[in-house]
LOVO-585010 format. One record per residue: residue number from 1; residue in one letter; x, y, z of N, C-alpha, C, O in turn. Coordinates in steps of 0.001 Angstrom, whole numbers. Example, Ala and Ser with C-alpha at 12.3 -4.5 7.8 and 13.67 -1.06 7.14 Angstrom:
// residues 2
SITE, i, aa, n.xx, n.yy, n.zz, ca.xx, ca.yy, ca.zz, c.xx, c.yy, c.zz, o.xx, o.yy, o.zz
SITE, 1, A, 13190, -5690, 7800, 12300, -4500, 7800, 13200, -3300, 7800, 14236, -3319, 8465
SITE, 2, S, 12850, -2250, 7080, 13670, -1060, 7140, 12900, 30, 7870, 13409, 1138, 8039
//
This chain:
// residues 193
SITE, i, aa, n.xx, n.yy, n.zz, ca.xx, ca.yy, ca.zz, c.xx, c.yy, c.zz, o.xx, o.yy, o.zz
SITE, 1, X, 27138, 26002, -11657, 26517, 27284, -11361, 25708, 27156, -10073, 24853, 26280, -9940
SITE, 2, X, 25994, 28036, -9143, 25239, 28054, -7888, 24034, 28988, -7980, 22975, 28705, -7420
SITE, 3, X, 24207, 30111, -8697, 23118, 31076, -8862, 23138, 31639, -10270, 24200, 31884, -10842
SITE, 4, X, 21952, 31840, -10818, 21807, 32452, -12142, 20987, 33723, -11998, 19942, 33738, -11347
SITE, 5, X, 21472, 34773, -12608, 20751, 36044, -12648, 19860, 36039, -13885, 20330, 35788, -14995
SITE, 6, X, 18583, 36316, -13694, 17640, 36350, -14805, 17170, 37785, -15005, 16643, 38418, -14090
SITE, 7, X, 17372, 38283, -16218, 16870, 39587, -16621, 15538, 39367, -17330, 15434, 38494, -18191
SITE, 8, X, 14528, 40142, -16980, 13230, 39981, -17632, 12360, 41204, -17379, 12709, 42092, -16601
SITE, 9, X, 11227, 41224, -18053, 10352, 42370, -18019, 9582, 42544, -16720, 9254, 41578, -16031
SITE, 10, X, 9304, 43807, -16407, 8399, 44124, -15304, 6964, 44161, -15827, 6041, 44566, -15120
SITE, 11, X, 6798, 43739, -17054, 5492, 43544, -17685, 5391, 42064, -18042, 6413, 41417, -18273
SITE, 12, X, 4170, 41517, -18090, 4050, 40110, -18485, 4110, 39909, -19998, 4229, 38775, -20463
SITE, 13, X, 4030, 40991, -20771, 3968, 40855, -22226, 2582, 40409, -22658, 1714, 40144, -21827
SITE, 14, X, 2385, 40329, -23967, 1060, 39994, -24497, 833, 38507, -24720, -309, 38055, -24810
SITE, 15, X, 1927, 37739, -24810, 1811, 36314, -25111, 1934, 35512, -23810, 2939, 35639, -23111
SITE, 16, X, 933, 34687, -23470, 1008, 33913, -22229, 2188, 32938, -22190, 2549, 32455, -21116
SITE, 17, X, 2790, 32643, -23342, 3959, 31754, -23356, 5154, 32366, -22635, 6030, 31635, -22172
SITE, 18, X, 5206, 33697, -22531, 6315, 34334, -21818, 6276, 33968, -20334, 7300, 33621, -19746
SITE, 19, X, 5093, 34048, -19739, 4955, 33697, -18320, 5210, 32206, -18104, 5846, 31822, -17122
SITE, 20, X, 4720, 31370, -19011, 4959, 29933, -18854, 6451, 29620, -18955, 6945, 28751, -18237
SITE, 21, X, 7168, 30309, -19827, 8621, 30103, -19935, 9323, 30555, -18657, 10282, 29918, -18222
SITE, 22, X, 8859, 31644, -18053, 9439, 32110, -16795, 9244, 31053, -15708, 10157, 30773, -14931
SITE, 23, X, 8043, 30471, -15662, 7781, 29407, -14679, 8675, 28193, -14947, 9248, 27620, -14020
SITE, 24, X, 8788, 27805, -16222, 9607, 26641, -16575, 11074, 26886, -16244, 11763, 25981, -15775
SITE, 25, X, 11548, 28088, -16481, 12934, 28415, -16142, 13133, 28332, -14633, 14129, 27777, -14170
SITE, 26, X, 12204, 28873, -13870, 12313, 28803, -12401, 12358, 27357, -11936, 13186, 26998, -11099
SITE, 27, X, 11471, 26521, -12474, 11473, 25105, -12091, 12785, 24432, -12486, 13326, 23620, -11736
SITE, 28, X, 13296, 24780, -13679, 14557, 24204, -14137, 15725, 24590, -13247, 16589, 23762, -12961
SITE, 29, X, 15758, 25834, -12808, 16821, 26265, -11900, 16748, 25493, -10582, 17744, 24943, -10112
SITE, 30, X, 15553, 25463, -9998, 15397, 24812, -8690, 15702, 23318, -8786, 16328, 22760, -7884
SITE, 31, X, 15273, 22668, -9852, 15519, 21227, -9986, 17007, 20908, -10097, 17427, 19789, -9799
SITE, 32, X, 17800, 21879, -10520, 19252, 21697, -10619, 19989, 22211, -9380, 21217, 22156, -9321
SITE, 33, X, 19244, 22707, -8396, 19864, 23263, -7199, 20507, 24613, -7425, 21433, 24995, -6710
SITE, 34, X, 20015, 25341, -8427, 20572, 26649, -8769, 19653, 27727, -8207, 18445, 27707, -8443
SITE, 35, X, 20229, 28662, -7468, 19472, 29778, -6927, 19198, 30834, -7984, 19890, 30915, -8999
SITE, 36, X, 18182, 31635, -7729, 17767, 32713, -8630, 18189, 34057, -8070, 17982, 34345, -6891
SITE, 37, X, 18780, 34873, -8922, 19011, 36293, -8637, 18177, 37042, -9665, 18244, 36746, -10858
SITE, 38, X, 17382, 38022, -9201, 16539, 38755, -10143, 16361, 40184, -9657, 16839, 40550, -8583
SITE, 39, X, 15674, 40984, -10451, 15538, 42416, -10196, 14653, 42821, -9047, 14477, 44017, -8814
SITE, 40, X, 14086, 41878, -8314, 13398, 42177, -7077, 11939, 42555, -7170, 11289, 42711, -6137
SITE, 41, X, 11393, 42711, -8374, 10012, 43151, -8510, 8997, 42030, -8344, 9310, 40852, -8519
SITE, 42, X, 7784, 42419, -8004, 6707, 41434, -7835, 5740, 41447, -9010, 4761, 40701, -9015
SITE, 43, X, 6006, 42283, -10000, 5092, 42426, -11134, 5733, 41892, -12414, 6948, 41711, -12484
SITE, 44, X, 4911, 41646, -13410, 5394, 41198, -14705, 6079, 39846, -14636, 5806, 39034, -13752
SITE, 45, X, 6979, 39623, -15591, 7702, 38343, -15612, 8591, 38176, -14392, 8841, 37054, -13951
SITE, 46, X, 9076, 39304, -13838, 9881, 39196, -12616, 9080, 38526, -11508, 9577, 37624, -10833
SITE, 47, X, 7857, 38962, -11325, 7011, 38384, -10286, 6674, 36935, -10551, 6711, 36105, -9643
SITE, 48, X, 6345, 36627, -11799, 6030, 35242, -12177, 7211, 34328, -11885, 7045, 33255, -11305
SITE, 49, X, 8396, 34755, -12285, 9623, 33987, -12091, 9881, 33729, -10608, 10108, 32590, -10198
SITE, 50, X, 9844, 34795, -9809, 10117, 34654, -8377, 9039, 33825, -7689, 9350, 32976, -6853
SITE, 51, X, 7769, 34065, -8033, 6675, 33297, -7424, 6882, 31801, -7649, 6727, 31006, -6722
SITE, 52, X, 7230, 31415, -8879, 7400, 29993, -9181, 8608, 29415, -8462, 8540, 28313, -7917
SITE, 53, X, 9719, 30155, -8458, 10915, 29660, -7769, 10627, 29450, -6286, 11038, 28443, -5710
SITE, 54, X, 9932, 30381, -5676, 9579, 30253, -4264, 8604, 29093, -4047, 8725, 28354, -3070
SITE, 55, X, 7641, 28936, -4953, 6625, 27890, -4810, 7219, 26493, -4834, 6666, 25574, -4230
SITE, 56, X, 8351, 26321, -5532, 8974, 24996, -5610, 10205, 24887, -4713, 11025, 23983, -4876
SITE, 57, X, 10327, 25824, -3758, 11369, 25723, -2744, 12729, 26243, -3132, 13732, 25834, -2548
SITE, 58, X, 12791, 27132, -4099, 14072, 27649, -4550, 14635, 28756, -3684, 13917, 29402, -2920
SITE, 59, X, 15931, 28960, -3820, 16633, 30066, -3179, 16528, 31278, -4099, 16895, 31203, -5272
SITE, 60, X, 16028, 32390, -3573, 15783, 33583, -4395, 16401, 34802, -3732, 16195, 35052, -2545
SITE, 61, X, 17164, 35555, -4517, 17731, 36823, -4065, 17210, 37907, -4996, 17380, 37821, -6212
SITE, 62, X, 16576, 38922, -4429, 16120, 40071, -5196, 17052, 41244, -4972, 17569, 41432, -3871
SITE, 63, X, 17267, 42034, -6014, 18107, 43228, -5906, 17351, 44370, -6566, 17053, 44316, -7759
SITE, 64, X, 17041, 45407, -5790, 16219, 46492, -6316, 16699, 47827, -5729, 17006, 47907, -4540
SITE, 65, X, 16762, 48864, -6554, 17098, 50190, -6022, 15950, 50710, -5158, 14780, 50449, -5441
SITE, 66, X, 16294, 51446, -4105, 15239, 51908, -3193, 14232, 52789, -3917, 13060, 52806, -3542
SITE, 67, X, 14656, 53527, -4951, 13738, 54374, -5705, 12698, 53594, -6493, 11631, 54121, -6805
SITE, 68, X, 13001, 52342, -6816, 12061, 51500, -7555, 11322, 50519, -6662, 10369, 49874, -7098
SITE, 69, X, 11757, 50403, -5418, 11179, 49389, -4533, 9668, 49532, -4426, 8948, 48534, -4470
SITE, 70, X, 9180, 50760, -4287, 7722, 50937, -4203, 7097, 50990, -5593, 5986, 50496, -5787
SITE, 71, X, 7791, 51579, -6559, 7250, 51684, -7913, 7103, 50323, -8587, 6102, 50064, -9255
SITE, 72, X, 8102, 49452, -8412, 8043, 48117, -8984, 7448, 47121, -7999, 7395, 45920, -8266
SITE, 73, X, 7008, 47630, -6871, 6415, 46762, -5849, 7357, 45617, -5503, 7138, 44472, -5900
SITE, 74, X, 8396, 45940, -4766, 9383, 44934, -4356, 8668, 43691, -3836, 7722, 43785, -3054
SITE, 75, X, 9122, 42559, -4269, 8482, 41281, -3958, 8537, 41014, -2455, 9618, 40858, -1888
SITE, 76, X, 7387, 40964, -1820, 7307, 40793, -365, 7615, 39360, 71, 7943, 39131, 1235
SITE, 77, X, 7516, 38398, -840, 7766, 37006, -480, 9221, 36607, -504, 9569, 35505, -81
SITE, 78, X, 10083, 37490, -995, 11510, 37180, -1097, 12205, 37624, 185, 12316, 38819, 456
SITE, 79, X, 12664, 36672, 958, 13303, 36986, 2239, 14639, 37705, 2051, 14991, 38583, 2839
SITE, 80, X, 15380, 37329, 1006, 16693, 37938, 760, 16548, 39029, -307, 16909, 38832, -1467
SITE, 81, X, 16017, 40174, 105, 15835, 41310, -791, 16910, 42345, -476, 16961, 42887, 629
SITE, 82, X, 17762, 42610, -1455, 18836, 43589, -1275, 18374, 44913, -1895, 18156, 44990, -3104
SITE, 83, X, 18230, 45925, -1087, 17834, 47249, -1558, 19099, 48082, -1666, 19819, 48271, -685
SITE, 84, X, 19365, 48582, -2881, 20594, 49318, -3160, 20252, 50749, -3572, 19087, 51086, -3784
SITE, 85, X, 21278, 51575, -3681, 21064, 52999, -3931, 20711, 53325, -5382, 19878, 54197, -5629
SITE, 86, X, 21330, 52637, -6346, 21182, 53042, -7750, 21006, 51832, -8668, 21212, 50685, -8269
SITE, 87, X, 20620, 52126, -9907, 20551, 51072, -10923, 21932, 50478, -11171, 22053, 49270, -11378
SITE, 88, X, 22964, 51299, -11154, 24329, 50793, -11360, 24705, 49813, -10252, 25294, 48762, -10509
SITE, 89, X, 24358, 50170, -9020, 24651, 49271, -7901, 23845, 47981, -8025, 24328, 46904, -7674
SITE, 90, X, 22612, 48093, -8526, 21772, 46902, -8724, 22447, 45932, -9681, 22595, 44749, -9375
SITE, 91, X, 22859, 46441, -10849, 23468, 45575, -11865, 24784, 44976, -11373, 25069, 43803, -11615
SITE, 92, X, 25580, 45786, -10683, 26865, 45286, -10179, 26658, 44175, -9157, 27356, 43163, -9200
SITE, 93, X, 25715, 44347, -8245, 25475, 43324, -7228, 24876, 42062, -7847, 25259, 40950, -7481
SITE, 94, X, 23944, 42227, -8780, 23375, 41059, -9447, 24475, 40259, -10145, 24503, 39031, -10066
SITE, 95, X, 25377, 40960, -10827, 26471, 40281, -11528, 27413, 39593, -10546, 27893, 38489, -10806
SITE, 96, X, 27672, 40241, -9434, 28567, 39663, -8427, 27977, 38397, -7809, 28700, 37437, -7542
SITE, 97, X, 26681, 38396, -7585, 26015, 37266, -6941, 25825, 36062, -7860, 25635, 34942, -7385
SITE, 98, X, 25874, 36284, -9165, 25508, 35251, -10133, 26715, 34550, -10740, 27806, 35109, -10852
SITE, 99, X, 26472, 33295, -11128, 27477, 32505, -11849, 27127, 32376, -13327, 27868, 31753, -14088
SITE, 100, X, 26014, 32957, -13734, 25563, 32939, -15112, 24373, 33858, -15244, 23822, 34321, -14245
SITE, 101, X, 23970, 34126, -16493, 22915, 35087, -16776, 21975, 34534, -17835, 22407, 33875, -18780
SITE, 102, X, 20677, 34808, -17669, 19680, 34443, -18674, 18788, 35648, -18913, 18378, 36323, -17969
SITE, 103, X, 18489, 35916, -20173, 17511, 36949, -20527, 16231, 36281, -20994, 16225, 35541, -21978
SITE, 104, X, 15157, 36545, -20287, 13802, 36223, -20730, 13301, 37417, -21539, 13985, 38440, -21586
SITE, 105, X, 12140, 37327, -22173, 11611, 38507, -22845, 11508, 39698, -21889, 11202, 39546, -20707
SITE, 106, X, 11764, 40851, -22423, 11711, 42086, -21652, 11889, 43263, -22574, 11930, 43114, -23795
SITE, 107, X, 11996, 44432, -21984, 12107, 45664, -22755, 13504, 46243, -22725, 14494, 45514, -22655
SITE, 108, X, 13571, 47559, -22780, 14847, 48262, -22896, 15778, 47926, -21732, 16975, 47726, -21940
SITE, 109, X, 15245, 47861, -20508, 16089, 47526, -19356, 16692, 46139, -19469, 17864, 45935, -19153
SITE, 110, X, 15888, 45186, -19922, 16380, 43816, -20113, 17468, 43779, -21182, 18494, 43120, -21012
SITE, 111, X, 17233, 44496, -22292, 18240, 44529, -23360, 19545, 45114, -22824, 20627, 44585, -23078
SITE, 112, X, 19426, 46210, -22079, 20605, 46888, -21565, 21380, 45985, -20608, 22607, 45921, -20672
SITE, 113, X, 20671, 45292, -19726, 21337, 44383, -18789, 22033, 43249, -19532, 23168, 42892, -19216
SITE, 114, X, 21344, 42686, -20520, 21927, 41602, -21317, 23199, 42063, -22017, 24223, 41382, -21969
SITE, 115, X, 23131, 43217, -22665, 24300, 43674, -23411, 25428, 44133, -22500, 26596, 44057, -22879
SITE, 116, X, 25098, 44607, -21312, 26176, 44973, -20393, 26964, 43741, -19965, 28195, 43762, -19988
SITE, 117, X, 26270, 42653, -19571, 27026, 41458, -19162, 27731, 40829, -20358, 28795, 40232, -20196
SITE, 118, X, 27155, 40951, -21568, 27836, 40454, -22765, 29101, 41263, -23031, 30137, 40700, -23385
SITE, 119, X, 29021, 42569, -22862, 30195, 43427, -23037, 31264, 43080, -22011, 32448, 43006, -22341
SITE, 120, X, 30846, 42868, -20763, 31816, 42484, -19726, 32468, 41159, -20083, 33665, 40982, -19856
SITE, 121, X, 31707, 40230, -20635, 32280, 38960, -21073, 33274, 39161, -22201, 34353, 38569, -22205
SITE, 122, X, 32901, 40004, -23161, 33776, 40302, -24293, 35090, 40909, -23820, 36146, 40622, -24384
SITE, 123, X, 35030, 41740, -22793, 36227, 42410, -22281, 37018, 41544, -21298, 38089, 41942, -20841
SITE, 124, X, 36495, 40374, -20977, 37193, 39490, -20054, 36986, 39854, -18597, 37717, 39365, -17736
SITE, 125, X, 36008, 40701, -18295, 35724, 41079, -16907, 35116, 39909, -16158, 35327, 39766, -14954
SITE, 126, X, 34370, 39080, -16850, 33857, 37843, -16257, 33910, 36750, -17317, 34055, 37031, -18507
SITE, 127, X, 33791, 35513, -16877, 33765, 34361, -17776, 32559, 33491, -17430, 32666, 32269, -17325
SITE, 128, X, 31429, 34134, -17258, 30201, 33454, -16861, 29325, 33241, -18089, 29282, 34095, -18973
SITE, 129, X, 28631, 32116, -18151, 27779, 31861, -19318, 26584, 32807, -19375, 26039, 33220, -18352
SITE, 130, X, 26198, 33136, -20602, 25088, 34050, -20852, 24120, 33359, -21802, 24515, 32897, -22872
SITE, 131, X, 22860, 33288, -21411, 21846, 32650, -22243, 20701, 33577, -22565, 20337, 34445, -21772
SITE, 132, X, 20141, 33380, -23737, 18934, 34082, -24159, 17857, 33033, -24340, 17999, 32133, -25168
SITE, 133, X, 16773, 33141, -23569, 15647, 32233, -23709, 14698, 32839, -24744, 13944, 33769, -24456
SITE, 134, X, 14756, 32297, -25931, 14053, 32856, -27091, 12625, 32312, -27162, 12301, 31483, -28012
SITE, 135, X, 11787, 32793, -26257, 10410, 32323, -26121, 9571, 32795, -27306, 9489, 33991, -27585
SITE, 136, X, 8951, 31840, -27997, 8038, 32143, -29107, 8671, 33069, -30141, 7984, 33887, -30752
SITE, 137, X, 9985, 32938, -30335, 10685, 33747, -31334, 10881, 35200, -30946, 11225, 36024, -31793
SITE, 138, X, 10664, 35530, -29665, 10770, 36927, -29230, 12110, 37556, -29614, 12164, 38704, -30057
SITE, 139, X, 13179, 36796, -29441, 14515, 37357, -29687, 15022, 37105, -31109, 16182, 37401, -31397
SITE, 140, X, 14194, 36568, -32003, 14652, 36336, -33375, 15254, 37586, -34019, 16317, 37489, -34631
SITE, 141, X, 14611, 38772, -33905, 15217, 39967, -34514, 16565, 40327, -33899, 17463, 40789, -34603
SITE, 142, X, 16714, 40121, -32598, 17988, 40422, -31948, 19067, 39456, -32408, 20195, 39868, -32680
SITE, 143, X, 18731, 38181, -32497, 19689, 37180, -32969, 20110, 37510, -34399, 21289, 37407, -34739
SITE, 144, X, 19157, 37904, -35232, 19474, 38292, -36611, 20396, 39510, -36628, 21317, 39577, -37441
SITE, 145, X, 20156, 40466, -35741, 21020, 41646, -35672, 22434, 41256, -35252, 23407, 41747, -35826
SITE, 146, X, 22557, 40381, -34261, 23886, 39937, -33836, 24622, 39230, -34980, 25807, 39472, -35211
SITE, 147, X, 23910, 38363, -35685, 24531, 37661, -36809, 24909, 38633, -37924, 25935, 38463, -38582
SITE, 148, X, 24079, 39648, -38130, 24391, 40687, -39115, 25648, 41461, -38694, 26491, 41785, -39530
SITE, 149, X, 25764, 41753, -37391, 26942, 42460, -36888, 28212, 41640, -37098, 29275, 42193, -37378
SITE, 150, X, 28096, 40312, -36963, 29243, 39442, -37250, 29594, 39522, -38732, 30759, 39691, -39090
SITE, 151, X, 28578, 39401, -39598, 28803, 39430, -41044, 29419, 40751, -41493, 30181, 40787, -42459
SITE, 152, X, 29092, 41830, -40799, 29604, 43148, -41174, 30909, 43507, -40467, 31434, 44604, -40663
SITE, 153, X, 31439, 42598, -39648, 32740, 42811, -39027, 32728, 43648, -37760, 33785, 44111, -37333
SITE, 154, X, 31572, 43858, -37144, 31512, 44636, -35912, 31537, 43768, -34656, 31866, 44258, -33575
SITE, 155, X, 31199, 42503, -34784, 31236, 41552, -33678, 31992, 40332, -34179, 31683, 39797, -35245
SITE, 156, X, 32983, 39892, -33411, 33725, 38697, -33824, 32879, 37457, -33547, 31999, 37474, -32686
SITE, 157, X, 33152, 36393, -34279, 32421, 35142, -34058, 32599, 34634, -32627, 31622, 34184, -32030
SITE, 158, X, 33824, 34688, -32040, 33951, 34248, -30646, 33111, 35088, -29677, 32539, 34562, -28723
SITE, 159, X, 33043, 36391, -29932, 32238, 37230, -29050, 30755, 36968, -29245, 29991, 37019, -28281
SITE, 160, X, 30335, 36691, -30463, 28937, 36299, -30700, 28636, 35002, -29963, 27525, 34795, -29476
SITE, 161, X, 29643, 34127, -29886, 29495, 32850, -29215, 29342, 32953, -27704, 29048, 31957, -27044
SITE, 162, X, 29537, 34143, -27151, 29321, 34334, -25719, 27850, 34184, -25339, 27527, 33925, -24180
SITE, 163, X, 26958, 34348, -26320, 25521, 34318, -26075, 24922, 33017, -26603, 24857, 32806, -27814
SITE, 164, X, 24487, 32148, -25695, 23780, 30928, -26091, 22306, 31274, -26244, 21734, 31972, -25406
SITE, 165, X, 21698, 30787, -27308, 20292, 31073, -27574, 19542, 29757, -27719, 19963, 28872, -28464
SITE, 166, X, 18428, 29632, -27002, 17598, 28437, -27109, 16179, 28799, -26734, 15949, 29772, -26016
SITE, 167, X, 15217, 28012, -27220, 13818, 28269, -26880, 13295, 27327, -25806, 12118, 27377, -25449
SITE, 168, X, 14173, 26464, -25288, 13777, 25478, -24289, 14566, 25727, -22996, 15793, 25625, -23005
SITE, 169, X, 13883, 26053, -21874, 14622, 26380, -20650, 15590, 25300, -20179, 16743, 25629, -19901
SITE, 170, X, 15189, 24012, -20069, 16164, 23017, -19610, 17366, 22885, -20543, 18502, 22755, -20089
SITE, 171, X, 17108, 22918, -21834, 18213, 22791, -22793, 19164, 23991, -22691, 20381, 23831, -22783
SITE, 172, X, 18607, 25184, -22503, 19453, 26362, -22351, 20314, 26240, -21099, 21509, 26534, -21138
SITE, 173, X, 19722, 25812, -19996, 20497, 25637, -18763, 21580, 24577, -18925, 22682, 24735, -18401
SITE, 174, X, 21280, 23494, -19648, 22285, 22464, -19916, 23441, 23038, -20727, 24605, 22761, -20438
SITE, 175, X, 23121, 23836, -21741, 24167, 24448, -22567, 25022, 25392, -21736, 26242, 25437, -21893
SITE, 176, X, 24378, 26148, -20851, 25132, 27067, -20013, 26028, 26313, -19035, 27160, 26730, -18788
SITE, 177, X, 25532, 25205, -18475, 26330, 24409, -17537, 27559, 23822, -18221, 28596, 23636, -17584
SITE, 178, X, 27447, 23533, -19506, 28571, 22972, -20261, 29498, 24052, -20810, 30492, 23751, -21471
SITE, 179, X, 29168, 25301, -20532, 29920, 26443, -21056, 31385, 26377, -20645, 31715, 26194, -19473
SITE, 180, X, 32241, 26528, -21625, 33669, 26638, -21354, 34026, 28113, -21337, 33422, 28893, -22074
SITE, 181, X, 34991, 28520, -20518, 35376, 29927, -20546, 35748, 30345, -21966, 36429, 29607, -22677
SITE, 182, X, 35302, 31523, -22375, 35621, 31978, -23726, 37112, 32237, -23877, 37818, 32424, -22887
SITE, 183, X, 37583, 32249, -25096, 39000, 32537, -25304, 39312, 33962, -24856, 38423, 34804, -24730
SITE, 184, X, 40582, 34204, -24622, 40999, 35553, -24257, 40564, 36504, -25363, 40787, 36224, -26540
SITE, 185, X, 39937, 37639, -24995, 39495, 38578, -26020, 40628, 38986, -26950, 41781, 39118, -26539
SITE, 186, X, 40268, 39181, -28217, 41269, 39475, -29241, 42081, 40725, -28927, 43281, 40763, -29197
SITE, 187, X, 41440, 41755, -28356, 42172, 42997, -28104, 43242, 42805, -27043, 44266, 43486, -27089
SITE, 188, X, 43040, 41891, -26075, 44070, 41619, -25068, 45239, 40902, -25736, 46398, 41230, -25484
SITE, 189, X, 44934, 39919, -26591, 45976, 39166, -27296, 46825, 40104, -28151, 48051, 40000, -28161
SITE, 190, X, 46171, 41023, -28871, 46905, 41957, -29726, 47804, 42873, -28910, 48941, 43126, -29306
SITE, 191, X, 47314, 43380, -27765, 48113, 44313, -26953, 49322, 43627, -26350, 50374, 44247, -26194
SITE, 192, X, 49184, 42348, -26008, 50306, 41643, -25385, 51339, 41200, -26407, 52479, 40908, -26045
SITE, 193, X, 50958, 41145, -27677, 51862, 40666, -28717, 52977, 41652, -29007, 53823, 41392, -29862
//
């Protein structure tokens, strides 16, 4: 992986462990020579993540819609800031630039970004590893929901396997680096049969 896109909150959250995990993830990326792609903001976990990556000499690319650039206070320290027209263009460019994806704690936007890249993986649009950094059990309810969806027949086990979950940033990055391309989605196999 040359670059990893990190989805995370424009808020720091209430638990200081979220910010520390963002810093640890940034250090882990830089120590492996992996560049950061992120939503371009200077506030919340986005800002913490970018600040740490820059502080330890990392390569950072921000992608932000022009309508949010002032509202989210586009990170002034990021030399490679891509300002795009829409949220759709933001997500498409972030996905294009990245070789993998990680979700830190965040809100509705983070969930939506995570599930969009997971859906693209399920459909075979990309074969990039996807990780969830489950800081202080933040994503436990989501993991339980995914497992429930598998048990109820709405998500296949291979598609559930597209999402690696760990509470340790280096271990999550190691798991993602070892990621093998997922099998061809079941619906493609059925249509070709």
